[in-house]
VOLO-611239 format. One record per residue: residue number from 1; x, y, z of N, C-alpha, C, O in turn. Coordinates in pm, 1 decimal. Example, Ala and Ser with C-alpha at 12.3 -4.5 7.8 and 13.67 -1.06 7.14 Angstrom:
BEGIN
PT num       nX       nY       nZ      caX      caY      caZ       cX       cY       cZ       oX       oY       oZ
PT   1   1319.0   -569.0    780.0   1230.0   -450.0    780.0   1320.0   -330.0    780.0   1423.6   -331.9    846.5
PT   2   1285.0   -225.0    708.0   1367.0   -106.0    714.0   1290.0      3.0    787.0   1340.9    113.8    803.9
END
This chain:
BEGIN
PT num       nX       nY       nZ      caX      caY      caZ       cX       cY       cZ       oX       oY       oZ
PT   1  -2457.9   1152.6  -1220.0  -2429.3   1233.7  -1327.5  -2364.1   1045.1  -1376.2  -2299.4    983.3  -1291.6
PT   2  -2395.5    978.1  -1520.0  -2334.5    924.4  -1576.7  -2196.3    946.8  -1648.8  -2197.2   1040.9  -1728.2
PT   3  -2074.4    876.2  -1636.0  -1969.8    923.8  -1676.9  -1992.9    903.6  -1817.2  -2024.7    787.9  -1844.8
PT   4  -1986.6    976.2  -1904.7  -1921.2    908.9  -2090.9  -1829.7    930.2  -2114.1  -1745.2    993.7  -2051.0
PT   5  -1823.6    862.9  -2248.1  -1694.9    856.1  -2298.0  -1578.4    902.8  -2260.4  -1489.4    827.2  -2221.6
PT   6  -1563.0   1045.9  -2267.9  -1441.3   1092.8  -2304.6  -1444.1   1131.6  -2122.1  -1368.3   1227.4  -2106.9
PT   7  -1499.4   1093.0  -1998.6  -1432.1   1123.2  -1867.7  -1392.9   1013.0  -1836.3  -1439.9    902.2  -1862.2
PT   8  -1282.6   1050.2  -1764.5  -1182.0    950.3  -1721.2  -1271.3    846.7  -1618.9  -1354.4    926.7  -1575.8
PT   9  -1303.6    713.0  -1553.5  -1340.5    661.1  -1472.3  -1270.7    738.9  -1325.5  -1150.2    757.7  -1309.3
PT  10  -1376.0    775.4  -1231.1  -1334.7    801.9  -1098.6  -1182.1    752.8  -1046.4  -1072.4    808.4  -1042.3
PT  11  -1236.5    608.7  -1005.5  -1068.6    516.3   -976.7  -1006.2    488.0  -1055.0   -955.7    375.8  -1053.2
PT  12   -979.0    585.3  -1169.2   -860.8    589.4  -1252.0   -780.9    725.4  -1211.5   -662.8    759.5  -1217.5
PT  13   -934.5    803.7  -1155.2   -849.5    979.8  -1185.1   -768.3    944.4   -987.1   -668.1   1005.0   -949.1
PT  14   -864.3    809.9   -872.5   -819.4    838.0   -759.1   -656.6    771.0   -719.3   -582.7    787.1   -622.2
PT  15   -646.1    697.4   -834.3   -497.2    640.4   -941.6   -371.0    750.9   -881.5   -290.8    784.7   -794.4
PT  16   -417.4    765.2   -977.2   -315.7    894.3  -1057.6   -304.5    988.1   -909.8   -201.0   1032.3   -860.0
PT  17   -398.3    997.8   -875.7   -394.4   1163.0   -738.6   -272.8   1042.5   -640.9   -165.9   1082.4   -594.7
PT  18   -304.6    950.1   -632.7   -197.3    862.8   -561.6    -23.3    901.7   -547.4     54.3    896.5   -452.0
PT  19     -5.1    946.9   -709.0     86.3   1036.7   -769.4    189.7   1167.9   -670.8    308.5   1200.0   -672.1
PT  20     69.3   1212.8   -594.8     53.9   1283.5   -547.1     75.2   1287.2   -383.8     -3.4   1254.3   -294.9
PT  21    242.2   1351.5   -373.9    286.1   1321.6   -308.7    323.7   1482.9   -154.1    378.4   1591.6   -172.8
PT  22    277.3   1436.8    -48.9    281.8   1558.9     80.6    406.0   1581.8     84.1    459.8   1511.9    170.0
PT  23    493.6   1664.5     16.3    639.8   1687.6     71.7    697.3   1675.5    212.9    806.7   1624.6    237.2
PT  24    629.3   1717.3    286.9    658.4   1713.0    401.5    652.8   1550.2    498.7    735.9   1490.3    567.0
PT  25    526.6   1527.4    464.3    494.2   1402.9    535.3    567.7   1253.2    439.3    609.6   1152.1    495.7
PT  26    567.4   1272.3    308.2    671.8   1201.6    200.8    508.2   1022.9    178.9    507.3    902.3    154.4
PT  27    409.5   1135.6    210.7    276.0    984.6    211.0    209.3   1069.3     61.2    228.9   1186.8     30.0
PT  28    133.1    973.4     -8.0     28.7   1042.4    -69.2   -101.2   1117.2    -64.4   -185.8   1083.3     18.3
PT  29   -125.1   1225.6   -154.6   -318.8   1259.8   -100.2   -406.1   1172.6    -63.4   -490.6   1197.4     22.6
PT  30   -395.9   1057.1   -125.5   -531.6    983.9    -93.4   -495.1    907.9     29.9   -592.2    876.5     98.8
PT  31   -373.2    869.5     75.5   -342.6    726.9    155.2   -365.6    829.2    269.2   -381.1    771.7    376.9
PT  32   -372.4    966.6    276.9   -320.0   1116.3    392.1   -472.1   1081.2    432.6   -489.6   1098.8    553.1
PT  33   -596.9   1032.3    357.7   -722.2   1076.6    386.3   -752.0   1203.2    353.4   -836.8   1263.0    419.7
PT  34   -682.1   1269.9    236.7   -698.4   1402.1    207.9   -794.0   1439.3     80.9   -830.3   1551.9     46.6
PT  35   -810.9   1370.6     47.8   -976.6   1305.4    -49.8  -1052.9   1299.7    -64.5  -1067.9   1188.1   -114.2
PT  36  -1156.9   1354.7    -58.0  -1308.5   1321.1     17.4  -1377.5   1242.3    -84.7  -1441.0   1138.8    -64.6
PT  37  -1363.7   1286.3   -167.4  -1453.7   1233.7   -299.3  -1409.1   1320.8   -456.0  -1321.7   1405.5   -474.5
PT  38  -1499.7   1265.0   -544.3  -1451.9   1270.8   -731.0  -1550.7   1240.0   -745.1  -1595.7   1131.6   -708.3
PT  39  -1639.9   1368.1   -829.2  -1746.7   1362.2   -896.9  -1775.1   1424.9  -1054.8  -1719.9   1534.4  -1066.4
PT  40  -1840.6   1386.1  -1166.1  -1821.4   1513.1  -1246.6  -1947.9   1591.3  -1207.1  -2040.8   1543.5  -1142.0
PT  41  -1940.2   1722.7  -1256.3  -2079.2   1819.3  -1272.0  -2144.3   1791.1  -1375.0  -2113.3   1713.5  -1465.3
PT  42  -2299.4   1897.6  -1354.7  -2345.3   1832.6  -1538.8  -2274.8   1854.2  -1639.4  -2283.1   1801.6  -1750.4
PT  43  -2178.3   1960.4  -1588.9  -2110.5   2030.8  -1737.6  -1975.5   1925.2  -1806.3  -1921.0   1932.1  -1916.4
PT  44  -1956.0   1846.7  -1711.1  -1848.0   1753.0  -1739.7  -1729.5   1750.5  -1688.8  -1635.9   1674.5  -1713.9
PT  45  -1744.6   1921.3  -1544.4  -1611.2   1921.4  -1502.4  -1565.7   1838.6  -1410.8  -1656.9   1824.0  -1329.4
PT  46  -1474.3   1777.0  -1380.2  -1429.1   1698.7  -1248.9  -1419.7   1807.4  -1132.8  -1358.3   1914.1  -1131.6
PT  47  -1499.7   1747.2  -1035.2  -1501.5   1821.1   -906.8  -1402.9   1694.3   -836.2  -1398.2   1573.5   -859.3
PT  48  -1312.2   1801.2   -719.6  -1224.9   1703.3   -664.2  -1229.6   1782.7   -513.5  -1143.5   1862.7   -476.7
PT  49  -1339.3   1746.2   -441.3  -1357.9   1761.7   -273.9  -1232.2   1713.6   -165.7  -1242.4   1603.2   -112.1
PT  50  -1136.8   1784.3   -141.9  -1036.4   1745.2    -57.2   -990.5   1852.2     23.8  -1014.5   1971.6      5.9
PT  51   -933.5   1809.4     99.8   -826.7   1943.6    187.2   -680.9   1975.8    200.7   -592.9   1902.8    155.2
PT  52   -663.5   2063.3    251.0   -509.3   2088.1    205.0   -423.2   2070.4    341.3   -457.3   2098.4    456.2
PT  53   -291.9   2011.3    290.4   -235.8   1983.6    466.8   -189.1   2167.6    449.2   -137.6   2227.5    543.6
END
């Protein structure tokens, strides 16, 4: 799906998720490799594919 003007670019969201720090390891969830993908559903909802620690 093509992003519309009211949807943040997935690169910006990925960058923002670098502020989410694993409290035990002190490393962000992106650098830990916990984030597998980001994409928008047909209804405009952001879908985040990731695993938990």
